[in-house]
N, C-alpha and C positions, 0 to 999 in steps of 0.2 A: 225434763220440764224446766221452763224458765221461771225464775222467781220474779214477781212483779210487785212494785210498790202499790199498795191498795189505794184506789182513787179517793177513799175516805180517810186516809191517814194524814194527819197534820203534825207539823213539827212541835207545836205547843202541846199536843197530846203525848208525843214521845217524851218530852221533858217532864210533863206531869206524871206519866207512868213511872219513869225512872226515879223521880223525886219521891213519890209515894213508896215505891219498893225500897228505896234507900233509907228514908227518914222514918216512915211509919212502921215498916216491917224489918228495919235494920238489915236489909239485904238477904233475909232468909227466904226459903221456899214458901210460897203462899198459894193457897187454893184460889183459883180464879173467881169463885163466888165470894170469897172473903174480900178479895181485891175490888170486885164489883160493888160490894156494900160500902167499902171505905171510900171509893171514888164517887159514889152516888151516881152511877151510870148503868144503863142496861148492858147486859153482856153482849148483845148484838152491836151496840155502839162501841164497846171496848175492843172487840176482836180485831177490827182492821188495824189498829195500832199495835196490838199484840203480835199479829202476823208480820207486820212490817218490822217491828223491833226485833223479832226473831230472825227474820231474813237478813237484817243488818248485823246480826251477831251480838246484839246488846242484851237480849234476854234469852232464856231457855224456857220454852213452853211445851210441856208434854204431860199427858195423863191428867189433864185438868189442873195442873200446877204451873206456876211461873216463878222464875228466879232471875236475878241479874247475873250476867256473865262478868268476867273480869273487864271486858271492853265496856260493858254498861256502867260499871262502877267508875272506870276511868272517865267516861263521857260525863257523868253527872257531877264529878268533882273537878272537871277541867274548866279552864277559862274559855271564853267565847271563841278565840282563834283556834284552840285545840279541838273544840266541839265541831267546828266547821270542817276541820281537817279530817276528823274521824268520819263524819257523814260523807264527805267527798270521796274518801277511800272506799267506804262501804257501799255507796249507791252505784258506783261505776260498774259493778257486776250484776246489778238488778235492772230489770226493764222498768221503765222505758229508757233508762240512762245508758244501758249497754248498747242499744241500737243508736241512741243519740251520739255516743262516742264514735261508733262506726261511721255514721254519716258526717260527722264533724261540723257541718253547717246545714241548717234545714228550717223549714216552716212546719207548723203543726200538721197540716194535711199530709205532707211527705213523710213525716215520722209515723203518723197513724197508718199510712199505707205500708210502710216498711214493717211495722209491728204485725199487721194483719198477714203479710206475706210469710212471717215467721210462725203464724198460727196463734199469735197472742191476741185474744179477743176482749181482754179486760176493758179496753177503752172503745170498743165497738158498740156504743150505746147512743141513744139520742143526745145525751150530754157528754159523750166521750171526748170530743175535741176540747171542750171547755175544761173537763176534768184533767185531761192530759196537760193542758197549758198550766193549770193550777199546780199540778204535781211538779212540772218542770221549774216553775218559778219558786214554789215553796221549798223544794228540796235541792234542785239543781243550782239555781241562782244563789240561794242562801249559802250553800256550801262552797260556792266558787267554782263548781265544775262547769257551769254554763254561764254564758253572757247573752243578753238579749238587746237587739237594736231593731226598733220597729216590730215587724212580725217575724223577724229572723232570729233564730237561736244559733249559737256556735259554741263549741267546746273551748273553754278558756285555756290558754297556753301557759 
């Protein structure tokens, strides 16, 4: 099964999650409900970033508990350049970025079609093309994996 960046995951949420785990909980294993209370967010709103952070290898989440990995600790204590590098390396193996790298240059509809051919339905919703573009911009362009000119995206060299 392909791991996918959740359409509701935001970079700011990732930084917030790791910051709270590091500073409030001193990097220890935390019950997700305790984290939910501390972050003052519903568990349903928290889970997309937990899943994405886990897919990125920055947290370990299992049996209702969450903890930062070594990579998560490195990320939260790194400067901006290193954070971008960590994200760039991590997202390259996750969808939709894995397919974006395979295509090298594309527009959103072409990427969406390629994902659907792989059986990835995450972005096959009424707001799917918009969500896909947001994810590509927020994670791909932020990290330096992708560049955008007009409606076209391309993998940065």
